[in-house]
Residue, then its C-alpha position, 0 to 999 in steps of 0.5 A: m112193362n115187360p112181356r108176359v108168358e104166352s106158352i111154357q114147356p117144362e124141361a129137365d133140371y127144373r128149367l122152363r122153356i118160355l115163349f113170351t108175348n113179344g115173340e122172344r123165347g127163353v129158359f128160366d132155371c127154377s132150381r134155385l127156388l126149390d129150397f124156399g117155402v111153397f116152392r119146395e113142392l116143385r122138387d117133385p118132378k111130376y108136380f113140376r111138370r104140371v106147370l101152366v100159363a095163368s094170367g101171363t105168368v107161370a103157375w102150379p096147381h097149389e098156387q105157386d107162381i113166379c112174377p112175369d117180370t122175373l121170368y123175363e129179366e132172369s131168363i136166358l133168352d134164345k139168340 
């Protein structure tokens, strides 16, 4: 099982800076999701910044979330 999200910081250009439960840090680019269904709402920068950690992953108030395995496997990890 991959690590889960411990903390999150939204950044410019629809990126999320993530601290995972194993201590690794990475950046996940959400921009490719913005044309799909419920994720279209994330185009609003104010709404995007309302991201929070919920049950080991990231989520937004209107119940958008991203699988924690996807976040870990597709993040660019800091070296």
